[in-house]
N, CA, C and O of each residue as an XYZ file, in Angstrom:
256
protein
N     -52.017     -7.050      9.542
C     -51.008     -6.870      8.515
C     -49.645     -6.865      9.191
O     -49.458     -6.225     10.226
N     -48.710     -7.570      8.611
C     -47.354     -7.638      9.129
C     -46.591     -6.359      8.784
O     -47.068     -5.531      8.008
N     -45.428     -6.212      9.355
C     -44.583     -5.054      9.094
C     -44.172     -5.049      7.620
O     -43.739     -6.069      7.083
N     -44.313     -3.895      6.976
C     -43.931     -3.768      5.573
C     -42.422     -3.640      5.470
O     -41.803     -2.856      6.189
N     -41.834     -4.422      4.566
C     -40.378     -4.403      4.438
C     -39.905     -3.727      3.163
O     -38.732     -3.371      3.052
N     -40.804     -3.546      2.193
C     -40.424     -2.892      0.945
C     -41.631     -2.166      0.386
O     -42.749     -2.680      0.419
N     -41.399     -0.970     -0.127
C     -42.470     -0.182     -0.733
C     -42.032      0.222     -2.128
O     -40.881      0.600     -2.348
N     -42.956      0.137     -3.060
C     -42.704      0.501     -4.451
C     -43.767      1.510     -4.875
O     -44.962      1.265     -4.709
N     -43.336      2.627     -5.414
C     -44.282      3.671     -5.818
C     -44.113      3.993     -7.289
O     -43.002      4.013     -7.818
N     -45.234      4.244     -7.934
C     -45.228      4.755     -9.294
C     -45.997      6.066     -9.268
O     -46.342      6.566     -8.198
N     -46.260      6.609    -10.410
C     -46.945      7.893    -10.467
C     -48.345      7.821     -9.841
O     -48.790      8.779     -9.210
N     -49.034      6.693    -10.013
C     -50.421      6.588     -9.552
C     -50.684      5.468     -8.556
O     -51.814      5.326     -8.089
N     -49.681      4.671     -8.217
C     -49.894      3.508     -7.366
C     -48.831      3.413     -6.287
O     -47.730      3.947     -6.422
N     -49.184      2.723     -5.218
C     -48.266      2.470     -4.121
C     -48.462      1.023     -3.695
O     -49.572      0.619     -3.348
N     -47.387      0.243     -3.720
C     -47.437     -1.169     -3.357
C     -46.450     -1.420     -2.232
O     -45.466     -0.694     -2.089
N     -46.710     -2.449     -1.434
C     -45.816     -2.811     -0.343
C     -45.751     -4.320     -0.207
O     -46.683     -5.037     -0.570
N     -44.631     -4.784      0.324
C     -44.394     -6.203      0.548
C     -44.118     -6.399      2.030
O     -43.321     -5.669      2.619
N     -44.779     -7.391      2.639
C     -44.504     -7.650      4.054
C     -43.514     -8.802      4.190
O     -43.108     -9.406      3.197
N     -43.137     -9.095      5.414
C     -42.134    -10.117      5.677
C     -42.559    -11.517      5.282
O     -41.714    -12.399      5.135
N     -43.853    -11.736      5.107
C     -44.362    -13.047      4.693
C     -44.484    -13.169      3.175
O     -44.903    -14.210      2.667
N     -44.123    -12.118      2.453
C     -44.210    -12.148      0.997
C     -45.564    -11.753      0.453
O     -45.836    -11.954     -0.730
N     -46.421    -11.193      1.296
C     -47.746    -10.765      0.866
C     -47.653     -9.347      0.322
O     -47.005     -8.487      0.919
N     -48.306     -9.104     -0.818
C     -48.269     -7.802     -1.474
C     -49.551     -7.039     -1.161
O     -50.644     -7.605     -1.167
N     -49.399     -5.748     -0.890
C     -50.519     -4.866     -0.592
C     -50.490     -3.681     -1.547
O     -49.427     -3.270     -2.011
N     -51.669     -3.138     -1.836
C     -51.791     -1.923     -2.632
C     -52.503     -0.881     -1.772
O     -53.489     -1.182     -1.100
N     -51.988      0.348     -1.805
C     -52.593      1.407     -1.010
C     -53.754      2.021     -1.771
O     -53.623      2.376     -2.942
N     -54.903      2.145     -1.092
C     -56.076      2.758     -1.685
C     -56.154      4.192     -1.151
O     -56.444      4.412      0.025
N     -55.894      5.150     -2.024
C     -55.856      6.549     -1.615
C     -57.240      7.086     -1.250
O     -57.343      8.033     -0.470
N     -58.295      6.505     -1.793
C     -59.652      6.969     -1.479
C     -60.056      6.608     -0.053
O     -60.729      7.387      0.621
N     -59.647      5.431      0.403
C     -60.013      4.983      1.744
C     -58.873      5.123      2.754
O     -59.062      4.906      3.951
N     -57.698      5.485      2.263
C     -56.493      5.612      3.116
C     -56.180      4.310      3.845
O     -55.839      4.313      5.028
N     -56.303      3.193      3.118
C     -56.030      1.873      3.688
C     -55.231      1.013      2.719
O     -55.276      1.203      1.503
N     -54.498      0.063      3.291
C     -53.795     -0.933      2.497
C     -54.742     -2.083      2.189
O     -55.480     -2.527      3.069
N     -54.731     -2.572      0.955
C     -55.549     -3.695      0.528
C     -54.638     -4.830      0.109
O     -53.727     -4.643     -0.697
N     -54.887     -6.003      0.659
C     -54.085     -7.176      0.299
C     -54.438     -7.600     -1.119
O     -55.615     -7.710     -1.464
N     -53.422     -7.838     -1.938
C     -53.654     -8.303     -3.300
C     -53.645     -9.821     -3.305
O     -52.690    -10.445     -2.843
N     -54.701    -10.408     -3.824
C     -54.788    -11.858     -3.947
C     -54.285    -12.263     -5.319
O     -54.432    -11.529     -6.295
N     -53.688    -13.444     -5.376
C     -53.152    -13.947     -6.638
C     -54.059    -14.989     -7.259
O     -53.635    -15.706     -8.165
N     -55.283    -15.091     -6.802
C     -56.216    -16.095     -7.314
C     -56.461    -15.876     -8.803
O     -56.735    -14.761     -9.248
N     -56.357    -16.952     -9.552
C     -56.674    -16.885    -10.967
C     -55.549    -16.384    -11.844
O     -55.743    -16.196    -13.045
N     -54.349    -16.159    -11.261
C     -53.268    -15.654    -12.101
C     -52.427    -16.782    -12.679
O     -51.442    -16.526    -13.372
N     -52.806    -18.030    -12.402
C     -52.101    -19.163    -12.971
C     -50.866    -19.570    -12.202
O     -50.169    -20.503    -12.602
N     -50.581    -18.890    -11.110
C     -49.398    -19.223    -10.326
C     -49.602    -20.559     -9.623
O     -50.686    -20.854     -9.119
N     -48.555    -21.351     -9.600
C     -48.602    -22.641     -8.932
C     -47.389    -22.753     -8.027
O     -46.403    -22.035     -8.194
N     -47.476    -23.659     -7.068
C     -46.320    -23.910     -6.218
C     -45.169    -24.370     -7.089
O     -45.331    -25.247     -7.937
N     -44.011    -23.779     -6.877
C     -42.844    -24.138     -7.668
C     -42.732    -23.353     -8.961
O     -41.803    -23.581     -9.736
N     -43.654    -22.434     -9.213
C     -43.562    -21.630    -10.422
C     -42.540    -20.515    -10.215
O     -41.924    -20.428     -9.153
N     -42.362    -19.684    -11.199
C     -41.394    -18.602    -11.144
C     -41.685    -17.715     -9.939
O     -42.821    -17.279     -9.756
N     -40.678    -17.443     -9.119
C     -40.915    -16.639     -7.925
C     -41.260    -15.198     -8.258
O     -40.819    -14.677     -9.283
N     -42.047    -14.545     -7.403
C     -42.387    -13.146     -7.640
C     -41.128    -12.299     -7.746
O     -40.171    -12.494     -6.997
N     -41.137    -11.370     -8.668
C     -40.002    -10.470     -8.832
C     -38.937    -10.983     -9.770
O     -38.018    -10.237    -10.107
N     -39.023    -12.240    -10.211
C     -37.978    -12.768    -11.079
C     -37.971    -12.046    -12.423
O     -36.908    -11.850    -13.011
N     -39.154    -11.645    -12.921
C     -39.195    -10.881    -14.161
C     -38.512     -9.534    -13.979
O     -37.834     -9.047    -14.883
N     -38.692     -8.940    -12.812
C     -38.082     -7.654    -12.498
C     -36.558     -7.805    -12.440
O     -35.822     -6.962    -12.952
N     -36.092     -8.903    -11.802
C     -34.652     -9.134    -11.725
C     -34.072     -9.350    -13.114
O     -32.997     -8.835    -13.419
N     -34.763    -10.099    -13.956
C     -34.278    -10.359    -15.312
C     -34.202     -9.055    -16.104
O     -33.247     -8.834    -16.847
N     -35.202     -8.199    -15.948
C     -35.197     -6.916    -16.655
C     -34.032     -6.054    -16.178
O     -33.378     -5.394    -16.986
N     -33.770     -6.057    -14.878
C     -32.665     -5.281    -14.332
C     -31.337     -5.792    -14.881
O     -30.455     -5.002    -15.217
N     -31.193     -7.124    -14.972
C     -29.967     -7.705    -15.511
C     -29.791     -7.321    -16.973
O     -28.676     -7.028    -17.404
N     -30.874     -7.320    -17.740
C     -30.776     -6.932    -19.150
C     -30.347     -5.479    -19.299
O     -29.557     -5.149    -20.184
N     -30.871     -4.603    -18.427
C     -30.520     -3.183    -18.493
C     -29.066     -2.928    -18.110
O     -28.440     -1.988    -18.600
N     -28.534     -3.780    -17.223
C     -27.172     -3.550    -16.746
C     -26.111     -4.094    -17.695
O     -24.922     -3.828    -17.514
N     -26.524     -4.844    -18.693
C     -25.549     -5.364    -19.672
C     -25.109     -4.260    -20.616
O     -25.904     -3.395    -20.982
N     -23.829     -4.288    -21.014
C     -23.319     -3.248    -21.947
C     -23.887     -3.371    -23.340
O     -23.552     -2.575    -24.216
């Protein structure tokens, strides 16, 4: 696993992003990081980049 560059936590989950753009989820039962695969999510090369929905939501919230 590469060095984690960003961590996101919610009430019940912990996610991390490494320098290669790979997303991991922390498994509290095993105390290990698990790589999340995107197989079957319909993503294709050239599709909307990860996080773009998050950026759009942030932009909507920041509008007056």
